[in-house]
N, CA, C, O and the ligand as a Tripos MOL2 file, in Angstrom:
@<TRIPOS>MOLECULE
protein
  257   255    65     0     0
PROTEIN
NO_CHARGES

@<TRIPOS>ATOM
      1 N           0.5630  -31.5430  -13.5920 N.3       1 MET1
      2 CA          1.5700  -31.1550  -12.6100 C.3       1 MET1
      3 C           1.2420  -29.7640  -12.0930 C.2       1 MET1
      4 O           1.2550  -28.7810  -12.8330 O.2       1 MET1
      5 N           0.9550  -29.7130  -10.8270 N.am      2 LYS2
      6 CA          0.5800  -28.4400  -10.2290 C.3       2 LYS2
      7 C           1.6780  -27.9270   -9.3240 C.2       2 LYS2
      8 O           2.2470  -28.6550   -8.5110 O.2       2 LYS2
      9 N           1.9460  -26.6750   -9.4930 N.am      3 LYS3
     10 CA          2.9490  -26.0450   -8.6480 C.3       3 LYS3
     11 C           2.2280  -25.1960   -7.6020 C.2       3 LYS3
     12 O           1.3570  -24.3850   -7.9150 O.2       3 LYS3
     13 N           2.6200  -25.4120   -6.3670 N.am      4 ILE4
     14 CA          2.0180  -24.6290   -5.2920 C.3       4 ILE4
     15 C           2.9790  -23.5140   -4.8960 C.2       4 ILE4
     16 O           4.1470  -23.7530   -4.5890 O.2       4 ILE4
     17 N           2.4670  -22.3140   -4.9100 N.am      5 ILE5
     18 CA          3.2870  -21.1720   -4.5060 C.3       5 ILE5
     19 C           2.6150  -20.4600   -3.3320 C.2       5 ILE5
     20 O           1.4850  -20.7730   -2.9560 O.2       5 ILE5
     21 N           3.3110  -19.5360   -2.7880 N.am      6 LYS6
     22 CA          2.7230  -18.7300   -1.7240 C.3       6 LYS6
     23 C           2.2680  -17.3980   -2.2880 C.2       6 LYS6
     24 O           3.0050  -16.7220   -3.0050 O.2       6 LYS6
     25 N           1.0620  -17.0430   -1.9560 N.am      7 CYS7
     26 CA          0.5160  -15.7650   -2.3810 C.3       7 CYS7
     27 C           1.3940  -14.6400   -1.8410 C.2       7 CYS7
     28 O           1.6150  -14.5580   -0.6320 O.2       7 CYS7
     29 N           1.8970  -13.7710   -2.7210 N.am      8 PRO8
     30 CA          2.7810  -12.6930   -2.2660 C.3       8 PRO8
     31 C           2.0760  -11.7080   -1.3400 C.2       8 PRO8
     32 O           2.7230  -10.9700   -0.5970 O.2       8 PRO8
     33 N           0.7730  -11.7040   -1.3890 N.am      9 SER9
     34 CA          0.0400  -10.7230   -0.6010 C.3       9 SER9
     35 C          -0.2890  -11.2400    0.7940 C.2       9 SER9
     36 O          -0.0280  -10.5590    1.7860 O.2       9 SER9
     37 N          -0.8620  -12.4450    0.8760 N.am     10 CYS10
     38 CA         -1.2940  -12.9370    2.1820 C.3      10 CYS10
     39 C          -0.4700  -14.1330    2.6460 C.2      10 CYS10
     40 O          -0.5660  -14.5200    3.8100 O.2      10 CYS10
     41 N           0.3340  -14.7270    1.7730 N.am     11 GLY11
     42 CA          1.2030  -15.8210    2.1710 C.3      11 GLY11
     43 C           0.5430  -17.1800    2.1620 C.2      11 GLY11
     44 O           1.1850  -18.1710    2.5090 O.2      11 GLY11
     45 N          -0.7090  -17.2600    1.7780 N.am     12 HIS12
     46 CA         -1.3930  -18.5420    1.7120 C.3      12 HIS12
     47 C          -0.9170  -19.3300    0.4920 C.2      12 HIS12
     48 O          -0.5660  -18.7600   -0.5410 O.2      12 HIS12
     49 N          -0.9160  -20.6430    0.6390 N.am     13 SER13
     50 CA         -0.5310  -21.4950   -0.4780 C.3      13 SER13
     51 C          -1.6150  -21.4510   -1.5440 C.2      13 SER13
     52 O          -2.8070  -21.5360   -1.2450 O.2      13 SER13
     53 N          -1.1830  -21.3170   -2.7910 N.am     14 THR14
     54 CA         -2.1450  -21.2600   -3.8820 C.3      14 THR14
     55 C          -1.5330  -21.9200   -5.1060 C.2      14 THR14
     56 O          -0.3300  -21.8000   -5.3380 O.2      14 THR14
     57 N          -2.3430  -22.6140   -5.8890 N.am     15 PRO15
     58 CA         -1.7960  -23.2850   -7.0700 C.3      15 PRO15
     59 C          -1.4110  -22.2990   -8.1610 C.2      15 PRO15
     60 O          -2.1910  -21.4210   -8.5300 O.2      15 PRO15
     61 N          -0.2030  -22.4590   -8.6670 N.am     16 TYR16
     62 CA          0.2330  -21.6260   -9.7920 C.3      16 TYR16
     63 C          -0.1180  -22.3740  -11.0620 C.2      16 TYR16
     64 O           0.6890  -23.1220  -11.6140 O.2      16 TYR16
     65 N          -1.3280  -22.1560  -11.5050 N.am     17 SER17
     66 CA         -1.8090  -22.8830  -12.6770 C.3      17 SER17
     67 C          -2.7550  -21.9960  -13.4710 C.2      17 SER17
     68 O          -3.2570  -20.9990  -12.9510 O.2      17 SER17
     69 N          -3.0010  -22.3500  -14.7260 N.am     18 PRO18
     70 CA         -3.9230  -21.5530  -15.5460 C.3      18 PRO18
     71 C          -5.3130  -21.4670  -14.9380 C.2      18 PRO18
     72 O          -6.0960  -20.5850  -15.2910 O.2      18 PRO18
     73 N          -5.6260  -22.3910  -14.0130 N.am     19 ASP19
     74 CA         -6.9320  -22.3310  -13.3580 C.3      19 ASP19
     75 C          -7.0410  -21.1210  -12.4410 C.2      19 ASP19
     76 O          -8.1240  -20.6040  -12.1700 O.2      19 ASP19
     77 N          -5.8790  -20.6960  -11.9810 N.am     20 ASN20
     78 CA         -5.8690  -19.5720  -11.0610 C.3      20 ASN20
     79 C          -5.6440  -18.2810  -11.8520 C.2      20 ASN20
     80 O          -4.5210  -17.9420  -12.2240 O.2      20 ASN20
     81 N          -6.7340  -17.5840  -12.0910 N.am     21 ALA21
     82 CA         -6.6640  -16.3850  -12.9340 C.3      21 ALA21
     83 C          -5.8990  -15.2600  -12.2540 C.2      21 ALA21
     84 O          -5.5050  -14.2850  -12.8930 O.2      21 ALA21
     85 N          -5.6970  -15.4080  -10.9590 N.am     22 PHE22
     86 CA         -5.0760  -14.3050  -10.2130 C.3      22 PHE22
     87 C          -3.6560  -14.6350   -9.7970 C.2      22 PHE22
     88 O          -3.0560  -13.9280   -8.9880 O.2      22 PHE22
     89 N          -3.1110  -15.7330  -10.3650 N.am     23 ARG23
     90 CA         -1.7500  -16.1130  -10.0160 C.3      23 ARG23
     91 C          -0.7840  -14.9490  -10.2580 C.2      23 ARG23
     92 O          -1.0110  -14.2120  -11.2170 O.2      23 ARG23
     93 N           0.2240  -14.7330   -9.5110 N.am     24 PRO24
     94 CA          0.6230  -15.6180   -8.4060 C.3      24 PRO24
     95 C          -0.1400  -15.3700   -7.1060 C.2      24 PRO24
     96 O           0.2580  -15.8600   -6.0490 O.2      24 PRO24
     97 N          -1.2130  -14.6250   -7.1790 N.am     25 PHE25
     98 CA         -1.9950  -14.3750   -5.9680 C.3      25 PHE25
     99 C          -3.0570  -15.4380   -5.8200 C.2      25 PHE25
    100 O          -3.3650  -16.1630   -6.7660 O.2      25 PHE25
    101 N          -3.6270  -15.5300   -4.6020 N.am     26 CYS26
    102 CA         -4.6020  -16.5830   -4.3410 C.3      26 CYS26
    103 C          -5.9950  -16.1250   -4.7220 C.2      26 CYS26
    104 O          -6.8940  -16.9480   -4.8980 O.2      26 CYS26
    105 N          -6.1820  -14.8270   -4.8510 N.am     27 SER27
    106 CA         -7.5250  -14.3360   -5.1260 C.3      27 SER27
    107 C          -7.4390  -12.9570   -5.7600 C.2      27 SER27
    108 O          -6.3870  -12.3180   -5.7650 O.2      27 SER27
    109 N          -8.5560  -12.5210   -6.2870 N.am     28 GLU28
    110 CA         -8.5970  -11.1910   -6.8860 C.3      28 GLU28
    111 C          -8.3030  -10.1410   -5.8360 C.2      28 GLU28
    112 O          -7.6620   -9.1280   -6.1150 O.2      28 GLU28
    113 N          -8.7760  -10.3880   -4.6270 N.am     29 ARG29
    114 CA         -8.5850   -9.4160   -3.5470 C.3      29 ARG29
    115 C          -7.1040   -9.2030   -3.2800 C.2      29 ARG29
    116 O          -6.6430   -8.0700   -3.1480 O.2      29 ARG29
    117 N          -6.3590  -10.3070   -3.2030 N.am     30 CYS30
    118 CA         -4.9350  -10.1810   -2.9170 C.3      30 CYS30
    119 C          -4.2180   -9.4820   -4.0660 C.2      30 CYS30
    120 O          -3.2740   -8.7220   -3.8510 O.2      30 CYS30
    121 N          -4.6690   -9.7430   -5.2700 N.am     31 LYS31
    122 CA         -4.0540   -9.0960   -6.4140 C.3      31 LYS31
    123 C          -4.2750   -7.5860   -6.3520 C.2      31 LYS31
    124 O          -3.3650   -6.8040   -6.6240 O.2      31 LYS31
    125 N          -5.4870   -7.1900   -5.9920 N.am     32 LEU32
    126 CA         -5.8000   -5.7700   -5.9030 C.3      32 LEU32
    127 C          -5.0430   -5.1240   -4.7580 C.2      32 LEU32
    128 O          -4.6040   -3.9790   -4.8640 O.2      32 LEU32
    129 N          -4.8920   -5.8490   -3.6720 N.am     33 ILE33
    130 CA         -4.1370   -5.3200   -2.5340 C.3      33 ILE33
    131 C          -2.7110   -5.0410   -2.9650 C.2      33 ILE33
    132 O          -2.1470   -3.9970   -2.6380 O.2      33 ILE33
    133 N          -2.1280   -5.9820   -3.7050 N.am     34 ASP34
    134 CA         -0.7440   -5.8030   -4.1260 C.3      34 ASP34
    135 C          -0.6160   -4.6390   -5.0970 C.2      34 ASP34
    136 O           0.3340   -3.8600   -5.0260 O.2      34 ASP34
    137 N          -1.5700   -4.5310   -5.9940 N.am     35 LEU35
    138 CA         -1.5360   -3.4130   -6.9450 C.3      35 LEU35
    139 C          -1.7060   -2.0970   -6.2040 C.2      35 LEU35
    140 O          -1.0910   -1.0890   -6.5500 O.2      35 LEU35
    141 N          -2.5490   -2.1240   -5.1830 N.am     36 GLY36
    142 CA         -2.7490   -0.9180   -4.3890 C.3      36 GLY36
    143 C          -1.4820   -0.5300   -3.6600 C.2      36 GLY36
    144 O          -1.1610    0.6550   -3.5750 O.2      36 GLY36
    145 N          -0.7610   -1.4910   -3.1390 N.am     37 ALA37
    146 CA          0.4810   -1.2080   -2.4290 C.3      37 ALA37
    147 C           1.5020   -0.6280   -3.3850 C.2      37 ALA37
    148 O           2.2540    0.2830   -3.0370 O.2      37 ALA37
    149 N           1.5180   -1.1620   -4.5860 N.am     38 TRP38
    150 CA          2.4600   -0.6540   -5.5840 C.3      38 TRP38
    151 C           2.1140    0.7830   -5.9370 C.2      38 TRP38
    152 O           2.9930    1.6380   -6.0420 O.2      38 TRP38
    153 N           0.8300    1.0390   -6.1190 N.am     39 ALA39
    154 CA          0.3910    2.3820   -6.5020 C.3      39 ALA39
    155 C           0.7020    3.3800   -5.4060 C.2      39 ALA39
    156 O           1.1100    4.5070   -5.6870 O.2      39 ALA39
    157 N           0.5150    2.9800   -4.1710 N.am     40 SER40
    158 CA          0.7430    3.9270   -3.0770 C.3      40 SER40
    159 C           2.2260    4.2260   -2.9260 C.2      40 SER40
    160 O           2.6020    5.2650   -2.3840 O.2      40 SER40
    161 N           3.0660    3.3200   -3.4040 N.am     41 GLU41
    162 CA          4.5000    3.6120   -3.3430 C.3      41 GLU41
    163 C           4.8960    4.5520   -4.4710 C.2      41 GLU41
    164 O           5.8390    5.3310   -4.3310 O.2      41 GLU41
    165 N           4.1800    4.4820   -5.5920 N.am     42 SER42
    166 CA          4.5130    5.3300   -6.7270 C.3      42 SER42
    167 C           3.9830    6.7400   -6.5300 C.2      42 SER42
    168 O           4.6320    7.7290   -6.8710 O.2      42 SER42
    169 N           2.8030    6.7980   -5.9790 N.am     43 TYR43
    170 CA          2.2060    8.1020   -5.7390 C.3      43 TYR43
    171 C           2.1720    8.3370   -4.2410 C.2      43 TYR43
    172 O           1.1600    8.0960   -3.5840 O.2      43 TYR43
    173 N           3.2600    8.7970   -3.7250 N.am     44 ARG44
    174 CA          3.3730    8.9540   -2.2710 C.3      44 ARG44
    175 C           2.4010   10.0170   -1.7560 C.2      44 ARG44
    176 O           2.2340   11.0880   -2.3410 O.2      44 ARG44
    177 N           1.7860    9.6780   -0.6630 N.am     45 VAL45
    178 CA          0.8800   10.6240   -0.0230 C.3      45 VAL45
    179 C           1.7210   11.6970    0.6570 C.2      45 VAL45
    180 O           2.7210   11.3880    1.3070 O.2      45 VAL45
    181 N           1.3220   12.9400    0.5110 N.am     46 PRO46
    182 CA          2.0660   14.0190    1.1770 C.3      46 PRO46
    183 C           2.2020   13.7570    2.6710 C.2      46 PRO46
    184 O           1.2480   13.3600    3.3390 O.2      46 PRO46
    185 N           3.3910   13.9840    3.1700 N.am     47 ASP47
    186 CA          3.6540   13.7200    4.5850 C.3      47 ASP47
    187 C           3.0190   14.8260    5.4300 C.2      47 ASP47
    188 O           3.4370   15.9830    5.3910 O.2      47 ASP47
    189 N           2.0090   14.4370    6.1840 N.am     48 GLU48
    190 CA          1.3020   15.4360    6.9880 C.3      48 GLU48
    191 C           1.9820   15.6480    8.3330 C.2      48 GLU48
    192 O           1.5030   16.4200    9.1640 O.2      48 GLU48
    193 N           3.0900   14.9670    8.5420 N.am     49 SER49
    194 CA          3.7790   15.1120    9.8230 C.3      49 SER49
    195 C           4.7610   16.2780    9.8020 C.2      49 SER49
    196 O           5.4340   16.5540   10.7950 O.2      49 SER49
    197 N           4.8350   16.9680    8.6410 N.am     50 ASN50
    198 CA          5.7160   18.1350    8.5720 C.3      50 ASN50
    199 C           5.2490   19.1850    9.5700 C.2      50 ASN50
    200 O           4.0500   19.4350    9.6880 O.2      50 ASN50
    201 N           6.1620   19.7860   10.2730 N.am     51 PRO51
    202 CA          5.7630   20.8090   11.2480 C.3      51 PRO51
    203 C           5.2000   22.0210   10.5340 C.2      51 PRO51
    204 O           5.8540   22.5670    9.6450 O.2      51 PRO51
    205 N           4.0220   22.4490   10.8940 N.am     52 PRO52
    206 CA          3.4170   23.6320   10.2600 C.3      52 PRO52
    207 C           4.2260   24.8760   10.5750 C.2      52 PRO52
    208 O           4.6230   25.1040   11.7180 O.2      52 PRO52
    209 N           4.4660   25.6820    9.5400 N.am     53 GLU53
    210 CA          5.2810   26.8760    9.7480 C.3      53 GLU53
    211 C           4.5610   27.9060   10.6030 C.2      53 GLU53
    212 O           5.1820   28.7940   11.1870 O.2      53 GLU53
    213 N           3.2450   27.7750   10.6670 N.am     54 LEU54
    214 CA          2.4730   28.7370   11.4490 C.3      54 LEU54
    215 C           2.8320   28.6840   12.9240 C.2      54 LEU54
    216 O           2.5920   29.6450   13.6550 O.2      54 LEU54
    217 N           3.4090   27.5620   13.3730 N.am     55 LEU55
    218 CA          3.7630   27.4450   14.7720 C.3      55 LEU55
    219 C           4.8410   28.4490   15.1640 C.2      55 LEU55
    220 O           5.0220   28.7520   16.3440 O.2      55 LEU55
    221 N           5.5520   28.9600   14.1630 N.am     56 GLU56
    222 CA          6.6040   29.9230   14.4840 C.3      56 GLU56
    223 C           6.0290   31.2940   14.8100 C.2      56 GLU56
    224 O           6.7140   32.1470   15.3750 O.2      56 GLU56
    225 N           4.7780   31.4960   14.4540 N.am     57 LEU57
    226 CA          4.1450   32.7770   14.7760 C.3      57 LEU57
    227 C           3.6340   32.7450   16.2110 C.2      57 LEU57
    228 O           2.9160   31.8240   16.6000 O.2      57 LEU57
    229 N           3.9910   33.7100   16.9620 N.am     58 ASP58
    230 CA          3.5070   33.7990   18.3350 C.3      58 ASP58
    231 C           2.2370   34.6620   18.3500 C.2      58 ASP58
    232 O           2.3140   35.8700   18.1270 O.2      58 ASP58
    233 N           1.0990   34.0680   18.6040 N.am     59 PRO59
    234 CA         -0.1650   34.8300   18.5300 C.3      59 PRO59
    235 C          -0.2080   35.9670   19.5250 C.2      59 PRO59
    236 O          -0.9270   36.9440   19.3180 O.2      59 PRO59
    237 N           0.5480   35.8560   20.6030 N.am     60 PHE60
    238 CA          0.4990   36.9160   21.6150 C.3      60 PHE60
    239 C           1.2920   38.1490   21.1860 C.2      60 PHE60
    240 O           1.1710   39.2140   21.7900 O.2      60 PHE60
    241 N           2.0820   38.0010   20.1660 N.am     61 LYS61
    242 CA          2.8810   39.1440   19.7210 C.3      61 LYS61
    243 C           2.1910   39.9180   18.6090 C.2      61 LYS61
    244 O           2.6870   40.9540   18.1670 O.2      61 LYS61
    245 N           1.0250   39.4060   18.1490 N.am     62 LEU62
    246 CA          0.3390   40.0660   17.0530 C.3      62 LEU62
    247 C          -0.1890   41.4220   17.4930 C.2      62 LEU62
    248 O          -0.3150   42.3360   16.6770 O.2      62 LEU62
    249 N          -0.4910   41.5550   18.7490 N.am     63 ASP63
    250 CA         -1.0330   42.8360   19.2610 C.3      63 ASP63
    251 C           0.0600   43.7990   19.6710 C.2      63 ASP63
    252 O          -0.2180   44.9170   20.1040 O.2      63 ASP63
    253 N           1.2720   43.3780   19.5390 N.am     64 ASP64
    254 CA          2.3800   44.2000   20.0170 C.3      64 ASP64
    255 C           2.5900   45.4370   19.1460 C.2      64 ASP64
    256 O           3.4870   46.2360   19.4140 O.2      64 ASP64
    257 ZN         -3.6310  -14.1900   -0.9690 Zn       65 ZN65
@<TRIPOS>BOND
     1     1     2 1
     2     2     3 1
     3     3     4 2
     4     3     5 am
     5     5     6 1
     6     6     7 1
     7     7     8 2
     8     7     9 am
     9     9    10 1
    10    10    11 1
    11    11    12 2
    12    11    13 am
    13    13    14 1
    14    14    15 1
    15    15    16 2
    16    15    17 am
    17    17    18 1
    18    18    19 1
    19    19    20 2
    20    19    21 am
    21    21    22 1
    22    22    23 1
    23    23    24 2
    24    23    25 am
    25    25    26 1
    26    26    27 1
    27    27    28 2
    28    27    29 am
    29    29    30 1
    30    30    31 1
    31    31    32 2
    32    31    33 am
    33    33    34 1
    34    34    35 1
    35    35    36 2
    36    35    37 am
    37    37    38 1
    38    38    39 1
    39    39    40 2
    40    39    41 am
    41    41    42 1
    42    42    43 1
    43    43    44 2
    44    43    45 am
    45    45    46 1
    46    46    47 1
    47    47    48 2
    48    47    49 am
    49    49    50 1
    50    50    51 1
    51    51    52 2
    52    51    53 am
    53    53    54 1
    54    54    55 1
    55    55    56 2
    56    55    57 am
    57    57    58 1
    58    58    59 1
    59    59    60 2
    60    59    61 am
    61    61    62 1
    62    62    63 1
    63    63    64 2
    64    63    65 am
    65    65    66 1
    66    66    67 1
    67    67    68 2
    68    67    69 am
    69    69    70 1
    70    70    71 1
    71    71    72 2
    72    71    73 am
    73    73    74 1
    74    74    75 1
    75    75    76 2
    76    75    77 am
    77    77    78 1
    78    78    79 1
    79    79    80 2
    80    79    81 am
    81    81    82 1
    82    82    83 1
    83    83    84 2
    84    83    85 am
    85    85    86 1
    86    86    87 1
    87    87    88 2
    88    87    89 am
    89    89    90 1
    90    90    91 1
    91    91    92 2
    92    91    93 am
    93    93    94 1
    94    94    95 1
    95    95    96 2
    96    95    97 am
    97    97    98 1
    98    98    99 1
    99    99   100 2
   100    99   101 am
   101   101   102 1
   102   102   103 1
   103   103   104 2
   104   103   105 am
   105   105   106 1
   106   106   107 1
   107   107   108 2
   108   107   109 am
   109   109   110 1
   110   110   111 1
   111   111   112 2
   112   111   113 am
   113   113   114 1
   114   114   115 1
   115   115   116 2
   116   115   117 am
   117   117   118 1
   118   118   119 1
   119   119   120 2
   120   119   121 am
   121   121   122 1
   122   122   123 1
   123   123   124 2
   124   123   125 am
   125   125   126 1
   126   126   127 1
   127   127   128 2
   128   127   129 am
   129   129   130 1
   130   130   131 1
   131   131   132 2
   132   131   133 am
   133   133   134 1
   134   134   135 1
   135   135   136 2
   136   135   137 am
   137   137   138 1
   138   138   139 1
   139   139   140 2
   140   139   141 am
   141   141   142 1
   142   142   143 1
   143   143   144 2
   144   143   145 am
   145   145   146 1
   146   146   147 1
   147   147   148 2
   148   147   149 am
   149   149   150 1
   150   150   151 1
   151   151   152 2
   152   151   153 am
   153   153   154 1
   154   154   155 1
   155   155   156 2
   156   155   157 am
   157   157   158 1
   158   158   159 1
   159   159   160 2
   160   159   161 am
   161   161   162 1
   162   162   163 1
   163   163   164 2
   164   163   165 am
   165   165   166 1
   166   166   167 1
   167   167   168 2
   168   167   169 am
   169   169   170 1
   170   170   171 1
   171   171   172 2
   172   171   173 am
   173   173   174 1
   174   174   175 1
   175   175   176 2
   176   175   177 am
   177   177   178 1
   178   178   179 1
   179   179   180 2
   180   179   181 am
   181   181   182 1
   182   182   183 1
   183   183   184 2
   184   183   185 am
   185   185   186 1
   186   186   187 1
   187   187   188 2
   188   187   189 am
   189   189   190 1
   190   190   191 1
   191   191   192 2
   192   191   193 am
   193   193   194 1
   194   194   195 1
   195   195   196 2
   196   195   197 am
   197   197   198 1
   198   198   199 1
   199   199   200 2
   200   199   201 am
   201   201   202 1
   202   202   203 1
   203   203   204 2
   204   203   205 am
   205   205   206 1
   206   206   207 1
   207   207   208 2
   208   207   209 am
   209   209   210 1
   210   210   211 1
   211   211   212 2
   212   211   213 am
   213   213   214 1
   214   214   215 1
   215   215   216 2
   216   215   217 am
   217   217   218 1
   218   218   219 1
   219   219   220 2
   220   219   221 am
   221   221   222 1
   222   222   223 1
   223   223   224 2
   224   223   225 am
   225   225   226 1
   226   226   227 1
   227   227   228 2
   228   227   229 am
   229   229   230 1
   230   230   231 1
   231   231   232 2
   232   231   233 am
   233   233   234 1
   234   234   235 1
   235   235   236 2
   236   235   237 am
   237   237   238 1
   238   238   239 1
   239   239   240 2
   240   239   241 am
   241   241   242 1
   242   242   243 1
   243   243   244 2
   244   243   245 am
   245   245   246 1
   246   246   247 1
   247   247   248 2
   248   247   249 am
   249   249   250 1
   250   250   251 1
   251   251   252 2
   252   251   253 am
   253   253   254 1
   254   254   255 1
   255   255   256 2
@<TRIPOS>SUBSTRUCTURE
     1 MET1         2 RESIDUE 1 A MET
     2 LYS2         6 RESIDUE 1 A LYS
     3 LYS3        10 RESIDUE 1 A LYS
     4 ILE4        14 RESIDUE 1 A ILE
     5 ILE5        18 RESIDUE 1 A ILE
     6 LYS6        22 RESIDUE 1 A LYS
     7 CYS7        26 RESIDUE 1 A CYS
     8 PRO8        30 RESIDUE 1 A PRO
     9 SER9        34 RESIDUE 1 A SER
    10 CYS10       38 RESIDUE 1 A CYS
    11 GLY11       42 RESIDUE 1 A GLY
    12 HIS12       46 RESIDUE 1 A HIS
    13 SER13       50 RESIDUE 1 A SER
    14 THR14       54 RESIDUE 1 A THR
    15 PRO15       58 RESIDUE 1 A PRO
    16 TYR16       62 RESIDUE 1 A TYR
    17 SER17       66 RESIDUE 1 A SER
    18 PRO18       70 RESIDUE 1 A PRO
    19 ASP19       74 RESIDUE 1 A ASP
    20 ASN20       78 RESIDUE 1 A ASN
    21 ALA21       82 RESIDUE 1 A ALA
    22 PHE22       86 RESIDUE 1 A PHE
    23 ARG23       90 RESIDUE 1 A ARG
    24 PRO24       94 RESIDUE 1 A PRO
    25 PHE25       98 RESIDUE 1 A PHE
    26 CYS26      102 RESIDUE 1 A CYS
    27 SER27      106 RESIDUE 1 A SER
    28 GLU28      110 RESIDUE 1 A GLU
    29 ARG29      114 RESIDUE 1 A ARG
    30 CYS30      118 RESIDUE 1 A CYS
    31 LYS31      122 RESIDUE 1 A LYS
    32 LEU32      126 RESIDUE 1 A LEU
    33 ILE33      130 RESIDUE 1 A ILE
    34 ASP34      134 RESIDUE 1 A ASP
    35 LEU35      138 RESIDUE 1 A LEU
    36 GLY36      142 RESIDUE 1 A GLY
    37 ALA37      146 RESIDUE 1 A ALA
    38 TRP38      150 RESIDUE 1 A TRP
    39 ALA39      154 RESIDUE 1 A ALA
    40 SER40      158 RESIDUE 1 A SER
    41 GLU41      162 RESIDUE 1 A GLU
    42 SER42      166 RESIDUE 1 A SER
    43 TYR43      170 RESIDUE 1 A TYR
    44 ARG44      174 RESIDUE 1 A ARG
    45 VAL45      178 RESIDUE 1 A VAL
    46 PRO46      182 RESIDUE 1 A PRO
    47 ASP47      186 RESIDUE 1 A ASP
    48 GLU48      190 RESIDUE 1 A GLU
    49 SER49      194 RESIDUE 1 A SER
    50 ASN50      198 RESIDUE 1 A ASN
    51 PRO51      202 RESIDUE 1 A PRO
    52 PRO52      206 RESIDUE 1 A PRO
    53 GLU53      210 RESIDUE 1 A GLU
    54 LEU54      214 RESIDUE 1 A LEU
    55 LEU55      218 RESIDUE 1 A LEU
    56 GLU56      222 RESIDUE 1 A GLU
    57 LEU57      226 RESIDUE 1 A LEU
    58 ASP58      230 RESIDUE 1 A ASP
    59 PRO59      234 RESIDUE 1 A PRO
    60 PHE60      238 RESIDUE 1 A PHE
    61 LYS61      242 RESIDUE 1 A LYS
    62 LEU62      246 RESIDUE 1 A LEU
    63 ASP63      250 RESIDUE 1 A ASP
    64 ASP64      254 RESIDUE 1 A ASP
    65 ZN65       257 GROUP 0 **** ****
Protein backbone atom coordinates (compact mmCIF):
# COMPACT_ATOMS: atom_id res chain seq x y z
CA MET A 1 0.00 0.00 0.00
CA LYS A 2 1.61 3.17 -1.19
CA LYS A 3 0.65 6.58 -0.07
CA ILE A 4 1.20 9.43 -2.46
CA ILE A 5 1.92 12.80 -0.94
CA LYS A 6 2.93 16.14 -2.29
CA CYS A 7 6.49 17.23 -1.85
CA PRO A 8 6.41 20.20 0.56
CA SER A 9 9.17 21.86 -1.39
CA CYS A 10 8.18 21.60 -5.04
CA GLY A 11 4.62 20.23 -4.81
CA HIS A 12 5.26 17.21 -7.01
CA SER A 13 3.56 13.96 -6.12
CA THR A 14 5.92 11.54 -4.44
CA PRO A 15 5.43 8.18 -2.74
CA TYR A 16 5.56 8.28 1.03
CA SER A 17 7.27 4.98 1.50
CA PRO A 18 10.48 3.54 2.95
CA ASP A 19 11.76 3.46 -0.63
CA ASN A 20 11.82 7.20 -0.60
CA ALA A 21 14.75 8.12 1.60
CA PHE A 22 13.90 11.78 1.33
CA ARG A 23 10.24 11.57 2.31
CA PRO A 24 8.21 13.62 2.66
CA PHE A 25 10.25 15.28 -0.07
CA CYS A 26 10.58 13.93 -3.59
CA SER A 27 14.34 14.22 -3.74
CA GLU A 28 17.43 15.09 -1.79
CA ARG A 29 17.46 18.46 -3.50
CA CYS A 30 14.01 19.36 -2.24
CA LYS A 31 14.93 18.23 1.23
CA LEU A 32 18.00 20.45 1.22
CA ILE A 33 15.99 23.36 -0.13
CA ASP A 34 13.53 23.01 2.72
CA LEU A 35 16.29 22.76 5.30
CA GLY A 36 17.90 25.81 3.76
CA ALA A 37 14.66 27.76 4.01
CA TRP A 38 14.33 26.77 7.63
CA ALA A 39 17.90 27.80 8.37
CA SER A 40 17.51 31.16 6.69
CA GLU A 41 14.48 31.86 8.85
CA SER A 42 16.40 31.00 12.01
CA TYR A 43 19.46 32.96 11.12
CA ARG A 44 18.04 36.08 9.59
CA VAL A 45 20.27 37.96 7.24
CA PRO A 46 20.90 41.52 8.39
CA ASP A 47 18.52 43.89 6.67
CA GLU A 48 20.62 45.95 4.30
CA SER A 49 17.70 48.20 3.48
CA ASN A 50 18.24 50.18 6.68
CA PRO A 51 18.93 53.80 5.83
CA PRO A 52 22.62 54.55 6.39
CA GLU A 53 23.12 57.13 9.10
CA LEU A 54 25.86 58.72 7.05
CA LEU A 55 23.19 60.23 4.82
CA GLU A 56 22.44 62.68 7.61
CA LEU A 57 25.87 64.21 7.18
CA ASP A 58 25.91 66.99 4.64
CA PRO A 59 29.29 66.79 2.87
CA PHE A 60 29.06 70.42 1.83
CA LYS A 61 28.99 71.55 5.43
CA LEU A 62 32.25 69.81 6.33
CA ASP A 63 34.23 72.80 5.08
CA ASP A 64 32.12 75.26 6.97
ZN1 LIG B 1 10.20 18.05 -4.55
